[in-house]
C-alpha positions in Angstrom: 19.0 -20.7 -19.5 19.2 -17.2 -18.1 20.4 -14.4 -20.3 20.3 -10.7 -21.1 18.6 -9.2 -24.1 21.2 -7.3 -26.2 19.1 -6.5 -29.2 15.5 -6.3 -30.2 14.4 -6.3 -33.9 10.7 -6.4 -33.3 10.1 -10.2 -33.7 13.5 -11.5 -32.8 15.7 -10.9 -29.7 19.4 -11.5 -29.4 20.0 -12.9 -25.9 23.5 -13.3 -24.5 24.1 -16.2 -22.2 26.6 -16.5 -19.2 29.4 -17.6 -21.6 28.9 -14.6 -23.8 27.2 -16.4 -26.7 24.4 -14.5 -28.6 21.3 -16.7 -29.2 18.4 -15.6 -31.5 15.1 -15.9 -29.6 11.4 -15.4 -30.0 8.9 -14.8 -27.2 6.4 -17.3 -26.0 2.8 -15.9 -26.2 2.1 -12.4 -24.9 3.7 -10.8 -21.9 2.1 -8.2 -19.7 4.6 -6.6 -17.4 3.4 -4.8 -14.3 0.1 -4.1 -16.1 1.8 -2.1 -18.9 0.5 -2.4 -22.4 3.5 -1.9 -24.6 4.6 -2.3 -28.2 7.6 -4.3 -27.0 7.1 -6.4 -23.9 10.7 -7.6 -24.0 13.3 -4.8 -24.0 17.0 -4.5 -24.4 18.5 -4.9 -20.9 15.9 -7.4 -19.7 17.1 -10.5 -17.9 15.1 -13.4 -19.3 14.6 -17.1 -19.0 15.1 -19.0 -22.3 14.3 -22.5 -23.4 16.8 -23.6 -26.0 16.3 -25.9 -29.0 18.7 -27.1 -31.7 18.0 -26.2 -35.4 19.7 -26.8 -38.7 21.3 -23.3 -38.4 22.3 -23.7 -34.7 20.6 -23.0 -31.4 17.5 -20.9 -31.1 15.6 -19.9 -28.0 12.1 -19.1 -26.8 11.8 -16.5 -24.1 9.5 -17.9 -21.5 9.8 -15.3 -18.6 11.2 -11.9 -17.7 12.9 -11.3 -14.4 11.7 -8.4 -12.3 13.2 -5.2 -13.6 14.9 -2.8 -11.3 13.8 0.0 -13.6 13.0 0.9 -17.2 12.4 4.0 -19.2 9.4 4.4 -21.6 7.8 6.8 -23.9 4.5 6.8 -25.9 4.4 4.7 -29.0 4.7 6.9 -32.1 1.6 5.5 -33.8 -0.4 4.1 -30.9 -0.9 6.8 -28.4 -2.5 4.5 -25.8 0.5 2.1 -25.9 4.0 2.7 -24.6 7.4 1.8 -26.0 10.0 0.5 -23.5 13.3 2.1 -24.5 15.5 0.0 -22.3 15.4 -1.8 -18.9 17.8 -2.3 -16.0 19.7 0.9 -16.6 22.3 2.3 -14.2 22.7 5.7 -16.0 21.2 7.4 -19.0 23.3 9.7 -21.2 21.2 12.3 -23.1 23.2 13.8 -26.0 22.4 17.5 -26.5 23.3 19.6 -29.5 22.6 23.3 -29.7 22.2 23.1 -33.5 22.7 20.6 -36.3 20.2 19.4 -35.1 18.8 21.6 -32.3 17.9 20.0 -29.0 15.2 22.1 -27.3 14.9 22.5 -23.5 11.3 21.2 -23.6 12.6 17.8 -25.0 15.4 17.7 -22.4 12.9 18.5 -19.6 10.6 15.7 -20.7 13.4 13.2 -20.8 14.7 14.3 -17.4 11.3 14.1 -15.8 10.7 10.6 -17.2 14.1 9.5 -15.9 13.3 10.9 -12.5 10.0 9.1 -12.5 11.6 5.8 -13.2 14.6 6.3 -10.8 17.3 6.6 -13.5 20.4 8.8 -13.1 20.8 11.1 -16.1 23.9 12.8 -17.4 23.7 15.5 -20.1 26.4 15.3 -22.7 26.6 18.6 -24.7 28.1 17.2 -27.9 29.8 18.9 -31.0 31.4 21.6 -28.9 34.2 21.7 -31.5 31.7 22.9 -34.2 30.3 26.0 -32.3 30.9 29.6 -32.9 31.7 31.9 -29.9 28.1 32.9 -29.5 26.9 29.3 -29.9 29.3 28.3 -27.2 28.1 31.0 -24.9 24.5 29.9 -25.4 25.3 26.2 -24.9 27.2 27.0 -21.7 24.2 29.0 -20.4 22.0 26.0 -21.0 24.5 23.7 -19.4 24.8 26.0 -16.3 21.0 25.9 -16.0 20.9 22.1 -15.6 24.1 22.0 -13.5 22.4 24.4 -11.0 19.5 22.0 -10.7 21.9 19.3 -9.8 22.4 17.4 -13.0 25.9 16.3 -14.2 26.7 18.0 -17.5 29.8 17.6 -19.7 30.9 19.3 -22.9 32.2 16.7 -25.3 33.1 16.2 -28.9 32.5 12.6 -30.0 34.2 13.4 -33.3 37.4 14.9 -31.8 37.4 12.8 -28.7 37.2 15.7 -26.2 36.4 14.6 -22.7 35.7 11.0 -23.6 37.9 9.7 -20.8 35.6 11.4 -18.4 32.6 9.7 -20.0 34.4 6.3 -19.7 35.0 7.0 -16.0 31.3 7.7 -15.4 30.4 4.4 -17.3 32.7 2.0 -15.5 30.9 -0.9 -14.0 27.5 0.3 -15.3 24.9 -0.4 -17.9 24.3 3.0 -19.6 21.7 4.1 -22.1 22.6 6.6 -24.8 19.7 8.7 -26.1 18.8 11.8 -28.0 17.5 13.1 -31.3 18.7 11.6 -34.6 21.9 13.2 -35.7 23.2 14.4 -32.3 26.1 11.9 -32.5 25.1 8.8 -30.6 26.6 6.3 -33.1 29.7 8.5 -33.4 30.1 8.5 -29.7 29.8 4.7 -29.5 32.4 4.3 -32.2 34.7 6.7 -30.3 34.3 4.6 -27.1 34.6 1.3 -29.0 36.1 1.7 -32.5 35.9 -2.0 -33.1 32.1 -1.8 -33.3 32.2 0.4 -36.4 28.6 1.5 -36.1 27.1 3.1 -39.2 26.8 6.9 -39.1 25.1 9.4 -41.5 25.2 13.1 -42.2 22.5 15.5 -41.0 19.8 16.4 -43.5 20.7 20.0 -44.7 17.0 20.7 -45.4 15.5 19.7 -42.1 18.5 19.7 -39.8 17.6 16.2 -38.7 19.5 12.9 -38.5 19.0 9.9 -40.7 18.1 7.3 -38.1 21.2 5.2 -38.6 20.3 3.2 -35.5 17.1 1.3 -36.3 16.7 -0.9 -33.2 18.0 -0.5 -29.6 21.2 -2.6 -29.1 23.5 -3.1 -26.2 27.3 -3.4 -26.6 29.9 -4.7 -24.2 32.8 -2.2 -23.9 36.4 -3.2 -22.9 36.5 -0.9 -19.9 33.9 -2.9 -17.8 30.8 -1.1 -19.1 27.8 -1.8 -21.3 26.1 0.8 -23.5 22.6 0.7 -25.0 22.5 2.6 -28.3 18.9 3.7 -29.0 17.1 4.9 -32.2 16.9 8.6 -32.5 13.9 10.1 -30.7 12.0 13.0 -32.4 9.3 13.3 -29.8 9.0 12.2 -26.2 5.4 11.6 -25.1 4.9 11.3 -21.4 3.5 8.1 -19.8 1.7 7.4 -16.6 2.3 10.7 -14.9 -0.4 12.1 -12.7 -0.8 15.9 -12.6 -0.4 15.9 -8.8 3.0 14.2 -9.0 4.5 15.8 -12.1 6.1 18.7 -10.2 8.0 16.1 -8.0 10.0 15.2 -11.1 11.3 18.7 -11.5 14.1 18.7 -8.8 14.0 22.4 -8.1 10.2 22.4 -7.7 10.3 19.4 -5.4 12.9 21.0 -3.1 10.7 24.0 -2.3 7.2 22.6 -2.6 6.7 22.4 1.1 6.8 26.2 1.2 3.6 26.4 -1.0 0.4 27.4 0.9 -1.4 24.3 -0.3 0.1 20.8 0.0 -1.6 19.8 -3.3 -0.4 22.9 -5.2 0.0 22.4 -8.9 2.0 25.6 -9.2 -0.5 27.2 -11.6 -3.1 29.6 -10.3 -2.9 28.8 -6.6 -2.0 31.7 -4.2 1.2 31.8 -2.3 2.9 29.2 -4.5 6.6 29.0 -3.7 7.4 27.7 -7.2 5.8 30.5 -9.0 7.4 33.0 -6.7 10.8 31.4 -7.4 10.2 31.7 -11.2 9.3 35.4 -10.8 12.4 35.9 -8.8 14.6 34.2 -11.4 15.5 31.4 -9.0 13.8 28.8 -11.3 14.4 29.1 -15.0 11.4 30.3 -17.0 12.1 27.6 -19.6 11.7 24.9 -17.0 8.5 26.3 -15.8 7.2 26.6 -19.3 8.0 22.9 -19.9 6.2 21.9 -16.8 3.1 23.8 -17.8 3.1 22.3 -21.3 3.5 18.8 -19.8 0.5 19.4 -17.4 -1.5 20.6 -20.4 -0.6 17.4 -22.3 1.1 19.2 -25.2 3.1 16.2 -26.2 4.5 17.6 -29.4 5.3 21.2 -28.3 9.1 20.8 -28.3 10.3 23.7 -30.3 10.7 26.1 -27.4 13.7 28.5 -27.7 16.0 28.5 -24.7 15.7 32.3 -24.5 11.9 32.4 -24.5 10.3 33.4 -21.2 
C-alpha cells in the first residue's frame, strides 16, 4: 500500500491511504535518507510504502520505504546539535506566522527561516498575524517590517486569525497545495487552522504573561485536509532555528537581494564581509539592503545559532 504520512508522534505514524483511511504504522529498521542523520527519518508529508497486517484492534502497518521527496525543510535538533529534525516533506508553500509582540518574532528568526526555505526550494509567505491587537505605533512598525520583506520579493499579508481578517486571501493561496504552517509558539498557528477549518477544533492556549511565549499546544506535526482543496501541516512552535548543511560560500545566495547583485562584487567568491569593492556591503551602506538583513547574514556566517533577539530598528 502507498500512503501519505499525516501525523508523527515519534514512534507511531498515521498514514492515510488512497481511500482516506488513517492507519497507525511503525517503521521497519532504520532509514537513512539522502545521507541525512535525523531524529525523525519519516516526516509528515512523506509518501511511503506500507505493509499491512490485521490485529485485534484493526489494521496496523509497517513503513518499509519512503518515496523520493521533492523537498523538505529541516532545522537542527534541539538537544542533538549534530542531528537534524525534518519539519515536513513535499511542501508546496510554507506560511510563516509573524507577530510584532505577544510573542515577538524577531527579524533574525524570520531571516533564518527564509534562508532555509530558499535552500530547500520552498516558496514562503509571511503572514503578519494579530493585526487587530496592535496600537497605531505597533501597526506602523509592523508595516515597516512587512514592506522590507515585500521589497525583497516575498508575499506578505496582514491577517487576524482571531477576527478572520484576510483569511479568504489565505485560502486562495492554499488552493490545490500542501502548505506548512510555522512560527513561534503563541503566534496563532492553531487559531488560524481553526479559522480555516472550524471542524478540527484544535486546542489553543493563552500566551505566558511572564515570558511572552506560547504554551506549545501543538506537540507533533500533523497534516489536515481542508474542504477547499488544500492540505495544511500544523507544526510545533519553534523557539530557535539552527541552520543545517549551509556552506559559507553559498549562504549569501539564500538572501535574494544579495544574490541579485553578487555578480557586481569584485571577487566571484566574495563573502560580503571584509572584501574590497563588495556590491552587497555598498548596497547596505547606501540603504538599498536592510541593515537587519545584513546583520542576520553575518550572524549566520558566524554560527550564532541562538542570537535571535535582534530588534528591527537596530543597525
